[in-house]
ZADO-1210 file (C-alpha; in nm, 4 decimals, padded with zeros to 6 digits):
<atoms>
<atom x="11.7649" y="09.9799" z="11.2366" code="MET" pos="1"/>
<atom x="12.0905" y="10.0332" z="11.2842" code="THR" pos="2"/>
<atom x="12.1968" y="10.2189" z="11.6256" code="ARG" pos="3"/>
<atom x="12.4879" y="10.4347" z="11.7104" code="ASN" pos="4"/>
<atom x="12.7472" y="10.2632" z="11.9805" code="ASN" pos="5"/>
<atom x="12.7584" y="10.4582" z="12.2599" code="SER" pos="6"/>
<atom x="13.0785" y="10.3631" z="12.3696" code="ASP" pos="7"/>
<atom x="13.2782" y="10.6663" z="12.4108" code="SER" pos="8"/>
<atom x="13.5721" y="10.5241" z="12.1833" code="ASN" pos="9"/>
<atom x="13.2901" y="10.3429" z="11.9669" code="SER" pos="10"/>
<atom x="13.5183" y="10.4128" z="11.6123" code="LYS" pos="11"/>
<atom x="13.8563" y="10.3194" z="11.7501" code="ILE" pos="12"/>
<atom x="13.9026" y="09.8981" z="11.6604" code="PHE" pos="13"/>
<atom x="13.8655" y="09.6758" z="11.9734" code="LYS" pos="14"/>
<atom x="13.9889" y="09.3420" z="12.0213" code="THR" pos="15"/>
<atom x="13.7350" y="09.0473" z="12.1407" code="LEU" pos="16"/>
<atom x="13.9149" y="09.0366" z="12.5000" code="ASP" pos="17"/>
<atom x="13.8490" y="09.4611" z="12.5061" code="GLU" pos="18"/>
<atom x="13.4842" y="09.3895" z="12.3795" code="GLN" pos="19"/>
<atom x="13.4689" y="09.1319" z="12.6549" code="ILE" pos="20"/>
<atom x="13.5830" y="09.4092" z="12.8949" code="ASP" pos="21"/>
<atom x="13.3702" y="09.6735" z="12.8020" code="ILE" pos="22"/>
<atom x="13.0785" y="09.3943" z="12.8450" code="LEU" pos="23"/>
<atom x="13.1417" y="09.2977" z="13.1618" code="LYS" pos="24"/>
<atom x="13.2600" y="09.6490" z="13.3076" code="LYS" pos="25"/>
<atom x="12.8901" y="09.7012" z="13.2474" code="ARG" pos="26"/>
<atom x="12.7587" y="09.4453" z="13.4446" code="GLY" pos="27"/>
<atom x="12.7098" y="09.1726" z="13.1827" code="LEU" pos="28"/>
<atom x="12.7784" y="08.7897" z="13.3035" code="ILE" pos="29"/>
<atom x="12.9827" y="08.5680" z="13.0822" code="ILE" pos="30"/>
<atom x="13.0542" y="08.2664" z="13.1659" code="GLU" pos="31"/>
<atom x="13.1648" y="08.0941" z="12.9140" code="ASP" pos="32"/>
<atom x="13.4456" y="08.3964" z="12.7638" code="VAL" pos="33"/>
<atom x="13.5960" y="08.1588" z="12.4946" code="ASP" pos="34"/>
<atom x="13.2124" y="08.0896" z="12.3954" code="ALA" pos="35"/>
<atom x="13.1352" y="08.4598" z="12.3891" code="ALA" pos="36"/>
<atom x="13.4570" y="08.5744" z="12.2111" code="LYS" pos="37"/>
<atom x="13.3614" y="08.3200" z="11.9234" code="GLN" pos="38"/>
<atom x="13.0301" y="08.4260" z="11.9113" code="ILE" pos="39"/>
<atom x="13.1125" y="08.8226" z="11.8903" code="LEU" pos="40"/>
<atom x="13.3969" y="08.7101" z="11.6325" code="LEU" pos="41"/>
<atom x="13.1161" y="08.5477" z="11.4024" code="ARG" pos="42"/>
<atom x="12.8405" y="08.7609" z="11.4847" code="GLU" pos="43"/>
<atom x="12.9987" y="09.1181" z="11.5576" code="ASN" pos="44"/>
<atom x="13.0034" y="09.3128" z="11.8787" code="TYR" pos="45"/>
<atom x="12.8294" y="09.6221" z="11.7203" code="PHE" pos="46"/>
<atom x="12.5408" y="09.3965" z="11.5844" code="PHE" pos="47"/>
<atom x="12.5188" y="09.2057" z="11.9036" code="LEU" pos="48"/>
<atom x="12.5062" y="09.5159" z="12.1204" code="SER" pos="49"/>
<atom x="12.1846" y="09.6001" z="11.9439" code="GLY" pos="50"/>
<atom x="11.9786" y="09.4119" z="12.1470" code="TYR" pos="51"/>
<atom x="12.1249" y="09.4869" z="12.4639" code="ARG" pos="52"/>
<atom x="11.8556" y="09.7592" z="12.5512" code="HIS" pos="53"/>
<atom x="11.6139" y="09.5233" z="12.6692" code="LEU" pos="54"/>
<atom x="11.8734" y="09.4131" z="12.9602" code="LEU" pos="55"/>
<atom x="12.0116" y="09.7721" z="13.0583" code="LEU" pos="56"/>
<atom x="11.8684" y="09.9185" z="13.3607" code="LYS" pos="57"/>
<atom x="11.7296" y="10.2187" z="13.2206" code="SER" pos="58"/>
<atom x="11.7942" y="10.4680" z="12.8916" code="LYS" pos="59"/>
<atom x="11.9970" y="10.6606" z="13.0897" code="GLU" pos="60"/>
<atom x="12.1768" y="10.3860" z="13.3123" code="ASP" pos="61"/>
<atom x="12.3312" y="10.1746" z="13.0168" code="LYS" pos="62"/>
<atom x="12.4638" y="09.9405" z="13.2984" code="ASN" pos="63"/>
<atom x="12.3137" y="09.6009" z="13.2628" code="TYR" pos="64"/>
<atom x="12.0634" y="09.4870" z="13.4938" code="LEU" pos="65"/>
<atom x="12.1428" y="09.2387" z="13.7833" code="PRO" pos="66"/>
<atom x="12.1966" y="08.9008" z="13.6497" code="GLY" pos="67"/>
<atom x="12.1803" y="08.9860" z="13.2682" code="ALA" pos="68"/>
<atom x="12.3672" y="08.7064" z="13.1260" code="ASN" pos="69"/>
<atom x="12.5527" y="08.7059" z="12.8044" code="PHE" pos="70"/>
<atom x="12.3428" y="08.4217" z="12.7094" code="ARG" pos="71"/>
<atom x="12.0660" y="08.6182" z="12.7233" code="GLU" pos="72"/>
<atom x="12.1909" y="08.8853" z="12.5012" code="LEU" pos="73"/>
<atom x="12.2425" y="08.6136" z="12.2526" code="TYR" pos="74"/>
<atom x="11.9243" y="08.4846" z="12.2675" code="ALA" pos="75"/>
<atom x="11.7874" y="08.7864" z="12.2015" code="LEU" pos="76"/>
<atom x="11.9709" y="08.8139" z="11.8894" code="PHE" pos="77"/>
<atom x="11.8764" y="08.4805" z="11.7894" code="ASN" pos="78"/>
<atom x="11.5407" y="08.5558" z="11.8298" code="PHE" pos="79"/>
<atom x="11.5547" y="08.8543" z="11.6273" code="ASP" pos="80"/>
<atom x="11.7219" y="08.6131" z="11.3329" code="ARG" pos="81"/>
<atom x="11.4100" y="08.3866" z="11.3677" code="GLN" pos="82"/>
<atom x="11.1743" y="08.5696" z="11.3499" code="ILE" pos="83"/>
<atom x="11.2999" y="08.7884" z="11.0828" code="ARG" pos="84"/>
<atom x="11.3696" y="08.4664" z="10.8822" code="ASN" pos="85"/>
<atom x="11.0095" y="08.3675" z="10.9309" code="VAL" pos="86"/>
<atom x="10.8831" y="08.7303" z="10.8214" code="ILE" pos="87"/>
<atom x="11.0986" y="08.7368" z="10.4889" code="PHE" pos="88"/>
<atom x="10.9798" y="08.4101" z="10.3867" code="LYS" pos="89"/>
<atom x="10.6265" y="08.5024" z="10.4023" code="ASN" pos="90"/>
<atom x="10.7116" y="08.8702" z="10.2343" code="LEU" pos="91"/>
<atom x="10.8353" y="08.6557" z="09.9956" code="LEU" pos="92"/>
<atom x="10.5070" y="08.4753" z="09.9333" code="ILE" pos="93"/>
<atom x="10.3266" y="08.7962" z="09.9175" code="ILE" pos="94"/>
<atom x="10.5769" y="08.9659" z="09.6515" code="GLU" pos="95"/>
<atom x="10.5359" y="08.6508" z="09.4383" code="ASN" pos="96"/>
<atom x="10.2031" y="08.6981" z="09.4721" code="ASN" pos="97"/>
<atom x="10.1569" y="09.0281" z="09.3806" code="ILE" pos="98"/>
<atom x="10.3884" y="09.0479" z="09.0749" code="LYS" pos="99"/>
<atom x="10.1362" y="08.7822" z="08.9271" code="SER" pos="100"/>
<atom x="09.8429" y="08.9814" z="09.0221" code="ILE" pos="101"/>
<atom x="10.0010" y="09.2883" z="08.8542" code="PHE" pos="102"/>
<atom x="10.1129" y="09.1261" z="08.5435" code="SER" pos="103"/>
<atom x="09.7965" y="08.9467" z="08.4794" code="TYR" pos="104"/>
<atom x="09.5680" y="09.2972" z="08.5276" code="GLN" pos="105"/>
<atom x="09.7997" y="09.4860" z="08.3239" code="LEU" pos="106"/>
<atom x="09.8721" y="09.2186" z="08.0547" code="SER" pos="107"/>
<atom x="09.4772" y="09.1631" z="08.0221" code="LYS" pos="108"/>
<atom x="09.4065" y="09.5596" z="07.9545" code="LYS" pos="109"/>
<atom x="09.7355" y="09.6704" z="07.8350" code="TYR" pos="110"/>
<atom x="09.9133" y="09.3737" z="07.6289" code="GLY" pos="111"/>
<atom x="10.1639" y="09.1635" z="07.6865" code="PHE" pos="112"/>
<atom x="10.4648" y="09.3362" z="07.5120" code="LYS" pos="113"/>
<atom x="10.7074" y="09.5952" z="07.6373" code="GLU" pos="114"/>
<atom x="10.6096" y="09.8363" z="07.3783" code="LYS" pos="115"/>
<atom x="10.2586" y="09.7739" z="07.4763" code="ASP" pos="116"/>
<atom x="10.2367" y="09.7756" z="07.8585" code="TYR" pos="117"/>
<atom x="10.5271" y="10.0437" z="07.9343" code="LEU" pos="118"/>
<atom x="10.3218" y="10.2954" z="07.7259" code="LYS" pos="119"/>
<atom x="10.3120" y="10.6521" z="07.9727" code="PRO" pos="120"/>
<atom x="09.9099" y="10.6414" z="07.8609" code="SER" pos="121"/>
<atom x="09.8501" y="10.3062" z="08.0878" code="ASN" pos="122"/>
<atom x="09.9016" y="10.5025" z="08.3779" code="PHE" pos="123"/>
<atom x="09.7615" y="10.8156" z="08.5749" code="THR" pos="124"/>
<atom x="09.7437" y="11.1303" z="08.4118" code="ASN" pos="125"/>
<atom x="09.7886" y="11.3376" z="08.7183" code="ASN" pos="126"/>
<atom x="09.9896" y="11.6437" z="08.6221" code="PRO" pos="127"/>
<atom x="10.1897" y="11.6185" z="08.9495" code="GLU" pos="128"/>
<atom x="10.2915" y="11.2800" z="08.8737" code="LYS" pos="129"/>
<atom x="10.3786" y="11.2901" z="08.5427" code="PHE" pos="130"/>
<atom x="10.7749" y="11.3007" z="08.6472" code="ARG" pos="131"/>
<atom x="10.7195" y="10.9915" z="08.8601" code="GLN" pos="132"/>
<atom x="10.5420" y="10.8024" z="08.5797" code="VAL" pos="133"/>
<atom x="10.8278" y="10.8653" z="08.3354" code="ASN" pos="134"/>
<atom x="11.0829" y="10.7819" z="08.5699" code="ASP" pos="135"/>
<atom x="10.9492" y="10.4444" z="08.6626" code="LEU" pos="136"/>
<atom x="10.9355" y="10.3515" z="08.3463" code="ILE" pos="137"/>
<atom x="11.2639" y="10.4138" z="08.2796" code="LYS" pos="138"/>
<atom x="11.3713" y="10.2109" z="08.5583" code="LYS" pos="139"/>
<atom x="11.1748" y="09.9068" z="08.4732" code="MET" pos="140"/>
<atom x="11.3240" y="09.9119" z="08.1050" code="LYS" pos="141"/>
<atom x="11.6558" y="09.9784" z="08.3261" code="ARG" pos="142"/>
<atom x="11.6230" y="09.6651" z="08.5160" code="GLN" pos="143"/>
<atom x="11.4779" y="09.4565" z="08.2125" code="ILE" pos="144"/>
<atom x="11.8213" y="09.5226" z="08.0566" code="ARG" pos="145"/>
<atom x="12.0278" y="09.4684" z="08.3067" code="ILE" pos="146"/>
<atom x="11.8706" y="09.1746" z="08.4742" code="ASN" pos="147"/>
<atom x="11.7041" y="09.0577" z="08.1726" code="GLY" pos="148"/>
<atom x="12.0281" y="08.8477" z="08.0213" code="SER" pos="149"/>
<atom x="12.0841" y="08.7054" z="08.3925" code="GLN" pos="150"/>
<atom x="11.7422" y="08.4905" z="08.3418" code="HIS" pos="151"/>
<atom x="11.6859" y="08.1861" z="08.1737" code="SER" pos="152"/>
<atom x="11.2914" y="08.2707" z="08.1090" code="ALA" pos="153"/>
<atom x="11.3683" y="08.6368" z="08.0081" code="THR" pos="154"/>
<atom x="11.6710" y="08.5533" z="07.7435" code="LYS" pos="155"/>
<atom x="11.4251" y="08.2646" z="07.6181" code="HIS" pos="156"/>
<atom x="11.1698" y="08.5192" z="07.5459" code="TYR" pos="157"/>
<atom x="11.4161" y="08.7646" z="07.4316" code="GLN" pos="158"/>
<atom x="11.6168" y="08.5376" z="07.1825" code="THR" pos="159"/>
<atom x="11.2583" y="08.3572" z="07.0468" code="ASN" pos="160"/>
<atom x="10.9911" y="08.6105" z="07.0713" code="TYR" pos="161"/>
<atom x="11.1750" y="08.9130" z="07.0406" code="GLY" pos="162"/>
<atom x="11.0141" y="09.0606" z="07.3429" code="TYR" pos="163"/>
<atom x="10.9374" y="08.9601" z="07.7094" code="ILE" pos="164"/>
<atom x="10.6078" y="08.9671" z="07.8704" code="PRO" pos="165"/>
<atom x="10.5009" y="09.0995" z="08.1811" code="LEU" pos="166"/>
<atom x="10.4265" y="08.7933" z="08.3671" code="TRP" pos="167"/>
<atom x="10.8140" y="08.7151" z="08.3059" code="ILE" pos="168"/>
<atom x="10.9497" y="09.0703" z="08.3271" code="VAL" pos="169"/>
<atom x="10.7972" y="09.0718" z="08.6725" code="VAL" pos="170"/>
<atom x="11.0293" y="08.8398" z="08.7996" code="LYS" pos="171"/>
<atom x="11.3496" y="09.0858" z="08.7523" code="VAL" pos="172"/>
<atom x="11.2095" y="09.3628" z="08.8899" code="LEU" pos="173"/>
<atom x="11.3003" y="09.4738" z="09.2451" code="SER" pos="174"/>
<atom x="11.0152" y="09.4610" z="09.4948" code="PHE" pos="175"/>
<atom x="11.0301" y="09.8335" z="09.5624" code="GLY" pos="176"/>
<atom x="10.9987" y="09.9002" z="09.1955" code="ILE" pos="177"/>
<atom x="10.6464" y="09.6721" z="09.1825" code="VAL" pos="178"/>
<atom x="10.4876" y="09.7923" z="09.4726" code="CYS" pos="179"/>
<atom x="10.5883" y="10.1705" z="09.3478" code="GLU" pos="180"/>
<atom x="10.4266" y="10.0762" z="09.0281" code="LEU" pos="181"/>
<atom x="10.0846" y="10.0872" z="09.2184" code="TYR" pos="182"/>
<atom x="10.1353" y="10.4599" z="09.2730" code="THR" pos="183"/>
<atom x="10.1080" y="10.5341" z="08.9350" code="ILE" pos="184"/>
<atom x="09.8334" y="10.3156" z="08.8133" code="MET" pos="185"/>
<atom x="09.5288" y="10.4503" z="08.6928" code="LYS" pos="186"/>
<atom x="09.2912" y="10.4403" z="08.9717" code="LYS" pos="187"/>
<atom x="09.0453" y="10.1715" z="08.8086" code="GLU" pos="188"/>
<atom x="09.3338" y="09.9624" z="08.8249" code="ASP" pos="189"/>
<atom x="09.4304" y="10.0296" z="09.1608" code="GLN" pos="190"/>
<atom x="09.0919" y="09.9606" z="09.2777" code="ILE" pos="191"/>
<atom x="09.0793" y="09.5878" z="09.0599" code="GLU" pos="192"/>
<atom x="09.3632" y="09.4907" z="09.2460" code="ILE" pos="193"/>
<atom x="09.2759" y="09.6183" z="09.5741" code="SER" pos="194"/>
<atom x="08.9589" y="09.4103" z="09.5523" code="GLU" pos="195"/>
<atom x="09.1425" y="09.0928" z="09.5009" code="ILE" pos="196"/>
<atom x="09.2890" y="09.1388" z="09.8342" code="TYR" pos="197"/>
<atom x="08.9414" y="09.2697" z="09.9806" code="ASN" pos="198"/>
<atom x="09.1542" y="09.5964" z="10.0759" code="ILE" pos="199"/>
<atom x="09.0654" y="09.9625" z="10.0186" code="PRO" pos="200"/>
<atom x="09.2837" y="10.1235" z="09.7299" code="SER" pos="201"/>
<atom x="09.4086" y="10.3612" z="09.9892" code="GLU" pos="202"/>
<atom x="09.4787" y="10.1163" z="10.2360" code="THR" pos="203"/>
<atom x="09.6795" y="09.9262" z="09.9680" code="LEU" pos="204"/>
<atom x="09.9051" y="10.2150" z="09.8986" code="SER" pos="205"/>
<atom x="09.9941" y="10.2389" z="10.2616" code="ILE" pos="206"/>
<atom x="10.1015" y="09.8640" z="10.3091" code="TYR" pos="207"/>
<atom x="10.2851" y="09.8118" z="09.9683" code="LEU" pos="208"/>
<atom x="10.5649" y="10.0458" z="10.0842" code="PRO" pos="209"/>
<atom x="10.5491" y="09.8819" z="10.4361" code="ILE" pos="210"/>
<atom x="10.6075" y="09.5453" z="10.2850" code="LEU" pos="211"/>
<atom x="10.8896" y="09.6381" z="10.0456" code="ALA" pos="212"/>
<atom x="11.0731" y="09.8063" z="10.3261" code="ASN" pos="213"/>
<atom x="11.0462" y="09.5443" z="10.5776" code="TYR" pos="214"/>
<atom x="11.1070" y="09.2829" z="10.2668" code="ARG" pos="215"/>
<atom x="11.4973" y="09.4862" z="10.2355" code="ASN" pos="216"/>
<atom x="11.5522" y="09.5089" z="10.6295" code="LEU" pos="217"/>
<atom x="11.5008" y="09.1171" z="10.6165" code="CYS" pos="218"/>
<atom x="11.7268" y="09.0489" z="10.3060" code="ALA" pos="219"/>
<atom x="11.9881" y="09.2609" z="10.4690" code="HIS" pos="220"/>
<atom x="11.9913" y="09.0804" z="10.7573" code="GLU" pos="221"/>
<atom x="11.9407" y="09.4484" z="10.9709" code="ASP" pos="222"/>
<atom x="11.7726" y="09.4618" z="11.3036" code="ILE" pos="223"/>
<atom x="11.3920" y="09.4100" z="11.3055" code="LEU" pos="224"/>
<atom x="11.2466" y="09.3466" z="11.6151" code="TYR" pos="225"/>
<atom x="11.1854" y="09.7114" z="11.7338" code="ASP" pos="226"/>
<atom x="11.1765" y="09.8984" z="11.3851" code="TYR" pos="227"/>
<atom x="10.9080" y="10.1666" z="11.3634" code="LYS" pos="228"/>
<atom x="10.7779" y="10.2118" z="11.0095" code="THR" pos="229"/>
<atom x="10.7649" y="10.5814" z="10.8883" code="ASN" pos="230"/>
<atom x="10.3988" y="10.5849" z="10.8256" code="ARG" pos="231"/>
<atom x="10.1387" y="10.4005" z="11.0529" code="PRO" pos="232"/>
<atom x="09.8541" y="10.1535" z="10.9204" code="ILE" pos="233"/>
<atom x="09.4878" y="10.2943" z="10.9429" code="PRO" pos="234"/>
<atom x="09.3051" y="10.1429" z="11.2068" code="ASP" pos="235"/>
<atom x="09.1258" y="09.8176" z="11.1638" code="THR" pos="236"/>
<atom x="08.8907" y="09.5523" z="11.3157" code="THR" pos="237"/>
<atom x="09.1748" y="09.3721" z="11.4846" code="TYR" pos="238"/>
<atom x="09.2856" y="09.6515" z="11.7041" code="HIS" pos="239"/>
<atom x="08.9483" y="09.6749" z="11.8408" code="ASN" pos="240"/>
<atom x="08.8571" y="09.3036" z="11.8689" code="LEU" pos="241"/>
<atom x="09.1785" y="09.2457" z="12.0390" code="LEU" pos="242"/>
<atom x="09.1056" y="09.5018" z="12.2961" code="ASN" pos="243"/>
<atom x="09.4314" y="09.6750" z="12.1853" code="ILE" pos="244"/>
<atom x="09.4682" y="09.9610" z="12.4437" code="SER" pos="245"/>
<atom x="09.4807" y="10.3301" z="12.3248" code="LYS" pos="246"/>
<atom x="09.7381" y="10.6312" z="12.4408" code="LEU" pos="247"/>
<atom x="09.6143" y="10.9908" z="12.3201" code="ASP" pos="248"/>
<atom x="09.3681" y="10.8188" z="12.1262" code="GLY" pos="249"/>
<atom x="09.6080" y="10.6183" z="11.8991" code="GLU" pos="250"/>
<atom x="09.6320" y="10.2303" z="11.9711" code="TYR" pos="251"/>
<atom x="09.9638" y="10.1566" z="12.1676" code="ILE" pos="252"/>
<atom x="10.0349" y="09.8444" z="11.9208" code="TYR" pos="253"/>
<atom x="09.9363" y="09.7325" z="11.5724" code="GLY" pos="254"/>
<atom x="10.0309" y="10.1012" z="11.4043" code="LYS" pos="255"/>
<atom x="10.3944" y="10.1026" z="11.3054" code="ASP" pos="256"/>
<atom x="10.5441" y="09.8109" z="11.4698" code="ASP" pos="257"/>
<atom x="10.5783" y="09.4261" z="11.3848" code="LEU" pos="258"/>
<atom x="10.2122" y="09.3863" z="11.4550" code="PHE" pos="259"/>
<atom x="10.1380" y="09.6137" z="11.2089" code="ALA" pos="260"/>
<atom x="10.2863" y="09.4295" z="10.9688" code="LEU" pos="261"/>
<atom x="10.1457" y="09.0920" z="11.1453" code="THR" pos="262"/>
<atom x="09.8098" y="09.2618" z="11.0467" code="ILE" pos="263"/>
<atom x="09.9135" y="09.3619" z="10.7099" code="ILE" pos="264"/>
<atom x="10.0327" y="08.9625" z="10.6433" code="LEU" pos="265"/>
<atom x="09.6864" y="08.8710" z="10.8213" code="LYS" pos="266"/>
<atom x="09.5074" y="09.0452" z="10.5015" code="LYS" pos="267"/>
<atom x="09.7217" y="08.9515" z="10.2108" code="MET" pos="268"/>
<atom x="09.8510" y="08.5746" z="10.3179" code="LEU" pos="269"/>
<atom x="09.6006" y="08.3139" z="10.2684" code="SER" pos="270"/>
<atom x="09.4327" y="08.1359" z="10.5908" code="THR" pos="271"/>
<atom x="09.6503" y="07.8599" z="10.6330" code="GLU" pos="272"/>
<atom x="09.9729" y="08.0374" z="10.5096" code="GLU" pos="273"/>
<atom x="09.8947" y="08.3399" z="10.7778" code="PHE" pos="274"/>
<atom x="09.8211" y="08.0449" z="11.0403" code="LYS" pos="275"/>
<atom x="10.1557" y="07.8652" z="10.9777" code="LEU" pos="276"/>
<atom x="10.3070" y="08.2498" z="11.0295" code="PHE" pos="277"/>
<atom x="10.1690" y="08.3009" z="11.3769" code="ILE" pos="278"/>
<atom x="10.2707" y="07.9315" z="11.4833" code="ASN" pos="279"/>
<atom x="10.6223" y="08.0086" z="11.3931" code="GLU" pos="280"/>
<atom x="10.6381" y="08.3200" z="11.5530" code="ILE" pos="281"/>
<atom x="10.4869" y="08.1848" z="11.8646" code="THR" pos="282"/>
<atom x="10.7420" y="07.8796" z="11.8677" code="TYR" pos="283"/>
<atom x="10.9814" y="08.1503" z="11.8529" code="GLU" pos="284"/>
<atom x="10.8546" y="08.3783" z="12.1513" code="ILE" pos="285"/>
<atom x="10.8015" y="08.0440" z="12.3457" code="ASP" pos="286"/>
<atom x="11.2260" y="07.9727" z="12.3010" code="VAL" pos="287"/>
<atom x="11.3258" y="08.2651" z="12.3677" code="LEU" pos="288"/>
<atom x="11.0769" y="08.2999" z="12.6989" code="GLU" pos="289"/>
<atom x="11.2748" y="07.9363" z="12.7939" code="GLY" pos="290"/>
<atom x="11.5914" y="08.1314" z="12.7696" code="LYS" pos="291"/>
<atom x="11.5113" y="08.4646" z="12.9505" code="LEU" pos="292"/>
<atom x="11.6093" y="08.4856" z="13.3330" code="LYS" pos="293"/>
<atom x="11.6587" y="08.8550" z="13.4097" code="THR" pos="294"/>
<atom x="11.3624" y="08.9886" z="13.2015" code="ILE" pos="295"/>
<atom x="10.9796" y="08.8645" z="13.0994" code="LYS" pos="296"/>
<atom x="10.9046" y="08.7847" z="12.7499" code="ILE" pos="297"/>
<atom x="10.5917" y="09.0566" z="12.8068" code="GLU" pos="298"/>
<atom x="10.9157" y="09.3192" z="12.7984" code="LYS" pos="299"/>
<atom x="11.0198" y="09.1771" z="12.4510" code="VAL" pos="300"/>
<atom x="10.6480" y="09.1585" z="12.3261" code="LEU" pos="301"/>
<atom x="10.5619" y="09.5180" z="12.4040" code="ASN" pos="302"/>
<atom x="10.8737" y="09.6521" z="12.2168" code="VAL" pos="303"/>
<atom x="10.7970" y="09.4443" z="11.8780" code="ILE" pos="304"/>
<atom x="10.4266" y="09.5930" z="11.9500" code="GLY" pos="305"/>
<atom x="10.2514" y="09.2170" z="12.0110" code="PHE" pos="306"/>
<atom x="09.9205" y="09.2586" z="12.2356" code="PRO" pos="307"/>
<atom x="09.9871" y="08.9342" z="12.5129" code="THR" pos="308"/>
<atom x="09.6651" y="08.7904" z="12.3148" code="ASN" pos="309"/>
<atom x="09.8552" y="08.7895" z="11.9838" code="PHE" pos="310"/>
<atom x="09.7789" y="08.4874" z="11.8711" code="LYS" pos="311"/>
<atom x="09.3869" y="08.5292" z="11.8522" code="GLU" pos="312"/>
<atom x="09.4580" y="08.7183" z="11.5331" code="ILE" pos="313"/>
<atom x="09.4917" y="08.4038" z="11.3355" code="SER" pos="314"/>
<atom x="09.1205" y="08.2715" z="11.4211" code="TYR" pos="315"/>
<atom x="08.9683" y="08.6330" z="11.3412" code="LEU" pos="316"/>
<atom x="08.7548" y="08.6312" z="10.9970" code="ASP" pos="317"/>
<atom x="09.0609" y="08.7722" z="10.7325" code="LYS" pos="318"/>
<atom x="08.7474" y="08.9592" z="10.5924" code="GLU" pos="319"/>
<atom x="08.7015" y="09.1827" z="10.8604" code="LEU" pos="320"/>
</atoms>
């Protein structure tokens, strides 16, 4: 999530020395200026400063907390990078699973040649989605045409058989298009797919764009730790079993934050994959905690939406 730099002259180029001066004037302790300059050069002042909010006195007072150190700021930056890598790896697993499941279900029912599986009649006949159906089919055909020649498997099928089966096509389709594909499927096809995950079809239709959005954030190395989704996920049994507090009738964690994504991963990864995910996230949280001096790790967990007992979700039944 890109933020506006609050410096009054934020759009004017600043040298590394000037960037260091800004940080120092706001109370950030920089013990090794040369090392800090190298970090700012490599990582970009603007993006590094996107993590300063946890170390500031308040939203109104933009100065750093007493004792706040450049190393803490960089540790927060690296923490976000590491959890982004862990999340991205697992999102790619889900992306591959979804593409495989979609291609299997649709090929089984509608055929495996483009002229068969790309028929508009294979999808919803809802008049309100007529345009979306036709637009998405055009997008799919365009991606097949543009990306198909760049992949050996698609070239092989096109050259030797004159068509590209859906289980090959999905490899060249973006995850966003594949997720949108679910929204135009017939209801019975949506249900058949959602039952594989033991998730209601309406809930899966909420999960998929969230997954696609996070996938794009990770791929572009955007700020992740405090990202909020446009649409909250439905309440789950996990919210209740983890005793997550409510405010004005809504759970304060696990609705539109990283813990909401964690709940989706719980539902869609295998049990072993999810346990490994939690172990890796826990490791990164522990590493960050060891580097924080000015603030407590609970402040970070609060921002990313993790309850302090988040690890317990790995021991809860996946089918809840």
